[in-house]
N, C-alpha and C positions, 0 to 999 in steps of 0.2 A: 633497457628501458620500461617500467611497466607502462602497460597502457591506458592503467586507470587506477585513480586513488579511491583504498579503501577506508571508508572514514566509520570507526566504531562509533557505534550509539552509547548510553545509557544501560542500553538492554540488549544481553549476550544476543548474539546470532545475528543482530539487526546492522545493516550497514547501510550507509548513504555512499553513492559509487558514482566518482568523478571522471568521465572516460577522458582520455586526452582528444582534442579536438586539433586536427590538422585542418589550416585552412589557408587559402591564397586567395587571388582577386576571380577565381572560377567560381567559390563556394567553401565548402568544406569537405571533409570525410572524419569519421570517426567510427572505431567498434563498438557496440554495443553489450556484446556478451563474448567473451573468450573462453573457452571451459578451464583450460589449465590454470589461467592467471585467476577465475574465480578459486579454482581448487586450493591454488597455492596460499589463498587469502582466507580459506577455511569455508568457503561455500561448494562444498562438494556434492552438490544436487543435479538431478536428472530434470530436463524442462522435458512434456510431452504436449503441451497446447500452449497456444498464441493467441492472446484475444486482442481486441481492440474497440472502444467505444467512443463517442463524439456526444456532448453534452455541451449546455446551454449555461452561461453564469448562475451561479445560485442553486445549481442542482447538487445535491450532495447524496451519495451513494455509499452506503454502509449504516452499519457495521458488519460485516458479513464474516461467514467463515463454515467451512465443510467439518460438519461433527464424526463421522468415522472414516472419512478419506482426507486429512487435511494437507489445504495447498501453501508450500511456499509459492511464492511471488516475486518478481523480480518485475519492477512498476516504473514507465516514463511516460513523459507527457512529447508529443509528436508538433503539436500545436496548441500556442495558450500557456494556461499556467495553473495549475491547483496546489490544491495543501493536501498531501495525501499522509495518511496516518497508518499505523500499524497499534494495535494493543495485545500486551502479552496476556491470552489466556491459558494459559499451562498451567496446572495446578500445583505443580511441586516447582515450580520455577522462583528463585528471589525475588524478581521485578513481577509477578502476578497481578495482573491490574492495571499496571503502567503503561503509557504510550509515548511513542516517538512521532513527532508530527514532521515535515519536512516541505518548502516550497519546492516541486518541480514543475521546469517549464522546457517551450522548444529554444530561449537563451541560455539557460543555464546547464540544460542535457545533463542534470545531475538523473540518477536512477534512484528507486530505494527498496532494498532486500529484505522484505518480508519473510521470516522462516515458517516452518508448517507449528501451529499453535498458536496463531495469532488472527485475531478477528482484524479485517482492513476495511478503510474506507478513504471517501475522497472528497472536498469540497469545491466546486471549479470557480477560482476567480475571476478568471478574464471572460472576455464575452462568450468565448466558445472555447472548448479544450476539445483535442483529441488524444487518449487515455492507452496506452500500450502495455499489455502484460505478459509475462511467460509464466506458467503455472507448474509445481512438478507432480498433479496428478489431476485426472479428468474431472471435469464439473458433473457434479450429480444432483440434478435438483431436487432427489429426496433426501440430501443429506445435509443439506444447509441449515445453517443457523444463523443467530443475527444479535445485535445487542442494539438500543436506541443508541443514535447517535450523541443525544447531549446528555447521557447518565450522569447524574450528580456525582455518583463515587469514583468513576473515571476521571471526570472534569477536563475532558479536552477543551483547547483553548480553541475553538475554530475563529480563524478570521473572517467573523460574519461582519462587515460592514454596516450602518445603520439603515443604508440605500439598497440592501440585500434582501431580495424574497428568497430564502430557501425553498428549495424545491426537493420533496422527497417523491419515494414511487410508494402507490398503497401499500405494499409489503413493509417498505422501511416506516411508515407512521407508524405502524404497530408493533414494532419490534419489543420485546421484552429488555428489562432492568438488568443491569449486567447482577444485582443480586438476585434476582429471578433465576439466571444463567448459574449463577455458585450454587442455587442448591438444588436445580437441574443435576448438576454434577455431582452432586453425594449422593443422588439417588440411584 
């Protein structure tokens, strides 16, 4: 019996992953990653770095990517709830410019695998969230890129409620459009 349910998304290589949770009156146990099971599902990668962030409600991080050293990411939430998004920015992909989003929370324990060649971002829906992720390459600040979160051509349906104040970093406020990114890719 597999310890994971790998749910294919509309974008090739991107998966929603549901771990098997073993629980009793003491609490629960689950595996969050198992190399052989991920490899059998088609996710044959090596993770080299783990990261964790904590954010309050309304914080939107992204859409970020690494230009020369793209990172695949296995993301999950250990406290709270986020809407997590991957955008296919692989120029030769049939799903170029398309996105997949999923609610990740400490309750549903779902994970999202975002392959190399994607922009990534998330919005905190709960009062606070702790977010952890594994990366297939090391972060390089001289190698980062981004696309503005509300780009009209990508048209992500962020679950921003009327009473939510979206909070962006100064860097994320000035990210370029997807059209600008595509133009840079061609040159």
